[in-house]
C-alpha positions in Angstrom: 33.0 -82.3 6.0 32.4 -86.2 6.2 30.2 -87.3 9.5 30.1 -90.6 10.8 26.7 -92.3 10.8 26.5 -91.8 14.7 27.1 -88.0 14.0 24.5 -88.1 11.2 22.0 -89.8 13.7 22.6 -87.4 16.6 21.9 -84.6 14.4 18.5 -86.3 13.3 17.1 -87.0 16.7 17.8 -83.0 17.5 15.7 -81.8 15.2 11.9 -82.1 15.7 9.7 -82.9 12.9 11.3 -82.7 9.3 11.9 -85.6 7.1 15.4 -86.9 7.0 14.9 -88.2 3.6 13.9 -85.1 1.9 16.0 -81.7 1.5 15.6 -79.8 4.3 13.6 -76.2 3.2 13.8 -74.7 6.4 15.3 -75.3 10.4 14.0 -73.0 12.9 16.7 -72.7 15.7 15.4 -71.6 19.4 18.4 -70.2 20.9 20.0 -71.0 24.1 19.1 -69.4 26.9 22.9 -69.2 28.0 25.7 -71.9 26.6 25.4 -74.9 27.8 28.7 -75.9 26.2 30.0 -73.7 29.3 28.0 -74.6 32.3 25.6 -77.7 31.7 21.9 -76.9 32.5 20.3 -78.7 35.7 16.4 -78.6 35.0 14.9 -80.5 32.6 12.3 -78.9 31.0 11.7 -75.1 29.3 8.2 -74.2 28.0 7.6 -75.1 24.2 8.5 -72.7 21.5 5.0 -72.7 20.5 5.4 -69.6 17.9 7.7 -71.8 15.7 6.0 -74.5 15.8 2.6 -73.1 14.7 5.1 -71.1 11.6 6.1 -74.9 10.7 3.0 -76.6 10.7 1.6 -74.0 8.6 4.5 -74.3 6.2 4.0 -77.7 6.3 0.4 -78.1 6.0 -0.5 -75.4 3.4 3.2 -75.0 1.1 4.1 -78.7 1.8 7.4 -77.6 2.7 9.9 -80.0 4.6 10.8 -78.1 8.0 12.1 -79.3 11.2 12.8 -77.1 14.6 15.9 -77.5 16.6 15.3 -76.3 20.1 18.8 -75.8 21.0 17.2 -74.7 24.7 15.4 -77.7 25.5 18.3 -79.5 24.1 20.5 -78.2 26.7 23.2 -77.1 23.6 25.9 -75.3 24.2 26.5 -72.4 21.1 29.1 -74.6 18.7 26.9 -77.8 18.9 23.8 -75.5 18.0 25.9 -74.3 14.8 27.2 -78.2 13.8 23.5 -79.1 14.1 22.8 -76.8 11.5 25.3 -76.6 9.6 25.1 -80.2 9.3 21.3 -80.3 8.5 21.9 -77.7 5.4 18.7 -76.5 5.0 17.5 -73.9 2.3 16.8 -71.4 5.1 17.3 -71.1 9.1 14.6 -69.2 11.2 15.5 -67.3 14.0 13.0 -65.7 16.9 15.3 -63.1 18.6 14.1 -62.1 22.0 16.3 -59.1 23.5 18.1 -61.8 26.6 19.2 -64.1 24.3 19.9 -62.1 21.0 24.0 -62.3 21.5 23.4 -66.4 21.5 21.8 -66.0 18.1 24.1 -63.4 16.6 26.4 -66.0 17.5 24.9 -68.8 16.2 23.9 -66.8 12.7 27.7 -65.4 12.4 29.0 -69.0 12.3 26.6 -70.7 9.8 27.3 -71.7 6.0 27.2 -68.8 3.6 25.1 -71.0 1.8 22.1 -71.2 3.8 19.8 -68.0 4.0 18.5 -66.4 7.4 14.8 -65.3 8.2 14.4 -63.8 12.0 11.4 -62.5 13.9 10.0 -62.1 17.7 9.9 -59.0 20.0 13.5 -58.2 19.3 13.3 -58.3 15.4 10.3 -55.9 16.0 12.0 -53.4 18.3 15.5 -53.0 16.9 15.1 -54.0 13.0 17.6 -51.3 12.2 20.3 -52.3 14.4 19.8 -56.5 13.6 19.7 -56.0 9.7 23.2 -54.1 10.4 24.9 -56.2 12.8 27.4 -57.8 10.9 27.0 -61.3 12.3 24.1 -61.1 10.3 25.2 -60.7 7.1 23.3 -63.5 5.4 19.5 -62.2 6.5 18.0 -62.2 3.9 14.5 -61.4 5.7 13.4 -60.1 8.4 9.5 -60.3 9.6 7.8 -58.0 12.0 4.9 -59.5 13.5 2.9 -63.3 13.4 4.6 -65.2 10.6 2.8 -68.2 9.4 1.9 -66.6 5.8 4.9 -64.7 5.1 7.4 -67.6 6.2 5.8 -69.8 4.0 5.7 -67.3 1.2 9.3 -66.9 1.9 10.1 -70.2 1.6 8.3 -70.4 -1.9 10.5 -67.1 -3.4 12.5 -65.6 -1.6 11.6 -62.8 -4.3 8.2 -62.6 -2.9 9.8 -60.6 -0.2 8.9 -57.3 -1.7 5.0 -57.9 -1.9 5.1 -58.8 2.1 4.4 -56.2 4.0 6.1 -56.2 7.2 9.3 -57.6 6.1 12.5 -56.4 5.7 16.4 -57.0 3.8 19.4 -55.4 3.6 20.4 -54.7 0.0 23.7 -56.5 -0.4 24.9 -54.0 -3.0 23.5 -50.4 -1.8 23.7 -51.0 1.8 20.2 -49.2 2.2 17.5 -51.1 4.0 14.3 -52.1 1.6 10.8 -52.8 3.2 8.0 -55.1 1.3 4.8 -53.6 0.1 1.5 -55.1 -0.6 -1.9 -53.7 -2.5 -3.6 -56.4 -1.3 -5.1 -57.7 2.2 -2.6 -57.0 5.0 -4.5 -58.8 7.5 -4.0 -61.7 5.9 -0.1 -61.5 6.5 0.3 -59.6 9.4 -2.7 -61.1 11.4 -4.2 -64.2 10.0 -7.1 -65.6 10.9 -6.3 -67.7 13.7 -9.3 -70.0 13.8 -8.4 -70.9 10.0 -4.4 -72.0 11.4 -4.3 -75.9 11.3 -3.4 -76.9 14.7 0.2 -76.8 15.9 1.6 -80.3 14.8 3.5 -81.7 18.0 5.8 -83.5 16.1 7.7 -79.9 16.3 7.8 -80.3 20.0 10.3 -82.2 21.6 8.9 -81.8 25.1 5.4 -81.3 24.4 3.2 -82.8 25.4 4.9 -84.1 28.6 4.6 -86.0 31.6 4.4 -84.1 34.6 5.3 -84.8 38.3 1.9 -85.5 39.1 1.9 -88.2 36.5 -0.9 -86.4 33.9 0.4 -86.0 30.5 0.1 -82.5 29.9 0.5 -80.0 26.6 0.8 -76.1 26.3 -1.8 -74.6 24.3 -2.6 -70.9 22.9 -6.2 -69.5 23.1 -5.7 -65.7 21.9 -3.3 -63.8 20.7 -2.2 -60.1 21.7 -2.4 -58.3 25.0 -5.1 -54.9 25.4 -3.2 -53.8 28.5 -0.1 -51.2 28.5 2.1 -52.3 31.8 5.3 -50.7 30.9 8.1 -53.0 31.1 5.9 -55.8 28.9 7.0 -56.7 25.5 3.7 -57.3 24.4 2.3 -54.0 25.7 -0.4 -52.9 23.2 1.8 -49.4 22.7 4.7 -51.9 21.6 2.9 -53.7 19.2 0.3 -51.4 17.0 -0.1 -53.7 14.1 -1.4 -56.3 16.2 -5.1 -56.9 16.4 -6.3 -58.6 19.7 -7.9 -62.5 18.8 -8.9 -64.7 20.5 -10.1 -68.4 19.0 -13.6 -69.4 18.9 -14.4 -71.5 21.9 -15.7 -74.2 19.8 -12.1 -74.5 18.1 -10.1 -74.3 21.5 -12.4 -77.5 22.5 -11.7 -79.2 19.5 -7.8 -78.8 20.0 -7.8 -80.1 23.7 -10.0 -83.1 22.7 -7.5 -83.5 20.0 -4.6 -83.5 22.2 -6.4 -85.8 24.6 -7.4 -88.3 21.7 -4.3 -88.0 20.0 -1.7 -88.3 22.9 -3.8 -88.4 26.1 -3.7 -85.3 27.6 -5.5 -84.3 30.5 -4.1 -81.2 31.9 -3.4 -77.9 29.8 -1.5 -74.9 30.3 -2.7 -71.9 28.4 0.4 -69.6 27.5 -1.0 -66.5 26.0 0.0 -63.3 26.9 -3.7 -63.2 28.8 -6.4 -66.0 28.7 -8.6 -64.4 31.6 -8.2 -60.6 30.6 -11.6 -60.1 29.5 -14.9 -60.6 30.6 -16.6 -61.1 27.2 -13.9 -63.4 26.4 -14.2 -65.5 29.5 -18.1 -65.9 29.4 -18.4 -67.9 26.0 -15.2 -69.4 26.7 -16.7 -70.7 30.2 -20.3 -71.5 28.4 -18.3 -73.8 25.5 -16.4 -75.5 28.4 -19.6 -76.3 30.4 -21.4 -77.6 27.4 -18.6 -80.0 26.3 -17.8 -81.7 30.3 -14.2 -80.0 30.2 -14.0 -79.7 33.9 -15.5 -83.7 33.9 -12.1 -84.8 31.7 -9.3 -82.2 31.9 -7.8 -79.5 34.6 -6.0 -76.6 33.1 -3.8 -73.3 34.2 -3.6 -69.9 32.5 -2.7 -66.5 32.6 -5.3 -63.9 33.9 -5.5 -59.9 34.9 -6.6 -59.3 38.4 -8.4 -56.4 37.6 -10.5 -58.4 35.4 -11.2 -61.4 37.6 -11.7 -58.9 40.7 -14.8 -57.9 38.6 -15.9 -61.3 38.6 -18.2 -62.5 40.7 -18.6 -65.6 42.9 -20.8 -67.7 40.4 -18.2 -67.3 37.8 -15.6 -68.2 39.6 -17.5 -71.4 40.6 -17.9 -71.9 37.2 -14.1 -71.5 36.3 -13.4 -74.2 38.5 -15.8 -76.4 38.2 -14.3 -76.0 34.1 -11.4 -77.2 35.6 -9.5 -74.4 36.3 -6.3 -75.5 38.6 -4.2 -72.4 38.7 -4.0 -68.8 37.3 -0.4 -67.2 36.4 -0.7 -63.3 37.7 1.2 -60.4 37.3 1.4 -58.9 40.8 5.0 -57.4 39.9 5.0 -55.7 43.6 3.1 -54.8 46.5 3.7 -51.3 46.3 1.1 -49.1 44.9 3.4 -46.4 44.0 5.4 -48.9 41.7 2.4 -50.6 40.3 0.8 -47.2 39.2 4.3 -46.0 37.6 3.8 -49.7 35.9 0.5 -48.7 34.7 -0.5 -51.9 36.2 -4.3 -50.8 37.2 -3.8 -52.7 40.1 -3.4 -52.0 44.0 -1.5 -54.7 46.9 -5.0 -54.7 48.1 -6.9 -55.7 45.2 -3.8 -58.7 44.5 -4.5 -60.0 48.3 -8.7 -59.8 47.7 -8.3 -61.8 44.5 -6.1 -64.3 45.6 -7.8 -64.8 48.6 -11.4 -65.4 46.4 -9.4 -67.2 44.3 -7.8 -70.0 46.5 -10.6 -69.8 48.9 -12.4 -72.0 45.9 -9.5 -74.3 45.2 -7.8 -72.3 42.5 -4.0 -71.7 42.4 -2.2 -68.7 42.0 0.9 -68.4 40.7 2.1 -64.8 41.3 5.0 -63.3 39.1 6.9 -60.4 40.6 9.6 -57.7 39.5 12.4 -56.3 42.6 14.4 -53.3 41.2 12.0 -51.4 38.9 13.2 -47.8 38.2 12.6 -45.3 40.6 12.0 -48.1 43.5 13.2 -47.7 47.0 13.4 -49.7 49.8 10.4 -49.0 51.2 8.7 -50.5 48.1 11.0 -53.5 48.0 10.0 -54.1 51.9 6.4 -53.8 51.3 6.7 -56.6 47.8 8.3 -58.8 50.5 5.2 -58.2 52.8 2.7 -58.9 50.3 4.6 -62.2 49.2 4.7 -63.2 52.9 0.9 -62.1 53.6 0.1 -64.1 49.9 1.7 -67.4 51.3 -0.3 -66.6 55.2 -3.4 -66.9 53.0 -2.7 -69.8 51.0 -1.7 -71.5 54.3 -5.3 -71.2 55.3 -6.6 -71.6 52.0 -7.6 -75.2 49.5 -5.7 -73.3 47.0 -1.7 -73.0 46.7 0.1 -69.6 46.1 3.3 -69.8 44.1 5.5 -66.6 44.1 7.6 -66.5 41.1 10.1 -63.3 41.5 12.7 -61.9 38.7 15.3 -59.2 38.7 14.1 -56.2 36.5 15.7 -55.8 32.9 14.8 -53.8 30.2 13.0 -54.9 27.1 13.4 -52.6 23.9 10.0 -51.6 22.4 8.5 -51.3 26.1 6.9 -47.9 27.3 10.0 -48.3 30.0 12.7 -48.6 27.4 11.7 -45.2 25.8 11.7 -43.7 29.4 15.1 -44.9 29.9 16.7 -44.0 27.1 15.1 -40.7 26.8 16.3 -40.1 29.6 20.0 -40.7 28.8 20.4 -44.5 29.7 22.9 -46.2 26.8 21.0 -48.8 24.8 24.1 -51.0 24.6 24.2 -51.1 28.2 20.5 -52.0 28.6 21.2 -54.9 26.0 24.1 -56.2 28.0 22.1 -59.2 29.3 23.8 -61.9 31.1 21.9 -64.8 33.2 21.9 -63.8 37.4 24.2 -66.0 39.3 22.7 -66.5 43.4 24.6 -69.0 44.4 26.4 -66.9 46.3 23.4 -65.5 48.3 21.9 -69.3 48.9 20.0 -69.9 46.0 21.0 -72.4 43.5 19.7 -73.0 39.7 18.1 -76.0 40.3 15.7 -74.2 42.8 13.9 -72.1 40.1 11.0 -73.2 38.3 11.6 -74.9 35.2 10.3 -72.6 33.1 11.8 -69.8 34.4 15.1 -67.7 34.0 16.5 -64.1 35.6 18.6 -62.3 33.5 19.9 -59.0 34.4 21.8 -56.4 32.7 24.1 -55.5 35.9 22.3 -52.0 36.3 20.9 -50.6 39.2 17.9 -48.9 38.2 16.2 -47.7 41.5 17.7 -47.1 44.9 18.1 -50.3 46.4 21.6 -51.6 45.5 22.1 -54.4 43.6 23.7 -56.9 46.0 20.8 -55.9 48.5 18.5 -56.7 46.1 19.1 -60.3 44.5 19.9 -61.3 48.4 16.2 -60.6 48.6 15.3 -62.5 45.1 17.2 -65.4 46.7 15.7 -65.7 49.9 12.3 -65.4 48.1 13.4 -67.8 45.9 14.6 -70.4 48.5 11.6 -69.7 51.0 9.6 -70.9 48.1 11.5 -73.6 47.3 11.3 -74.7 51.3 7.7 -74.2 50.7 7.6 -76.6 47.4 9.8 -79.1 49.5 7.6 -79.2 52.7 4.5 -79.9 50.3 2.7 -77.0 50.8 3.0 -76.4 47.2 4.1 -79.2 44.8 
């Protein structure tokens, strides 16, 4: 295939971080959430693929490999366009991060790649369903399925594909026998499965087309990871500790985090940061030394930051620590509130109550710290009174915010099951067909008065179109649309920017 200079240039522009003058060792592809060739996206920003950027940075830094990232979601690419870009770039390897809601997008891309391009995959879905993926005929050129954190093993695979036999947690399909093989090692397993995150090079932001970025308030913002893993076992979550038994919970050193904040400020002018860990403010033993370092370096005098937090942990923090968090620049905490029904919260193993959530939210808001609350509607076993309790809960939290200096945002989703999670095991054990549980599609709320432009820019609603509770799906989605519109209207009135 002969391409015009314009087509070659367009392909190069879409690939972040690669040297166009060298042969491409690997192209890491983030599949789009849906096929934007059929319906263009209306929002203009998505969360950056920090995991891919870490892998690409390590491969570049340690092995000297020429690697790039194609973030099809960030660019709003359709399936056909994504395939064209990869095949035009002609990398030795293509790497894909597999997530259950976007697996079909990834598989369609993989099926159409040039057979001369070797494929490696990783991600939550690869961990949860490796056999299913290895047996998928659309993954015919899959040469390595990497379970868990990939930096060291991906670099080893780029060095020599045959090294997969010595890499733990790497699987592949024997092309002759049709069987599955697993790498083994006699050396340091921790080096391969859970590398020292303080020893990893800082993420090279050249691999992230939208990060850092200029936010609506004019600040230059960047996303950052402060820890890996989560010690909790929320039944619906892909990061649940029971779904990731080989992942050791590891916070980065406070000094290392400060060094990255300052590096991003010095190199990109960043003054606002968003910690996108599974749980940054998730243990007092981690929060205390982190805040000591932030205070020592005057972080709050120079920067603001947002973070994920755990309600029952923050509930145990005293007011002095909340003051310290605020003084050190904490702008907003994202909390997994999930439900206003204590019965549903117990089923989810959240270890919180609705009253605890309201107390924690009020304490944070009165300190001027914003709260973003995530909610799930339609959880298995949820009844109408549980849904009503969640709606009332959200309205109570809005009322608290109306009389506080801090802001509260409600972010509401329809429940979808993820393979490997505790609730997935419960559903399949109860007789649910895994194929039907994997039939994800994006939720269209336009008939209920909501539209995509009303959604937050880093959020997307998926559904498997199955009623798991007693509330009919049309009523559930009407509630979802109403809450989405109410939050949008509050934003427009200036209560929340």
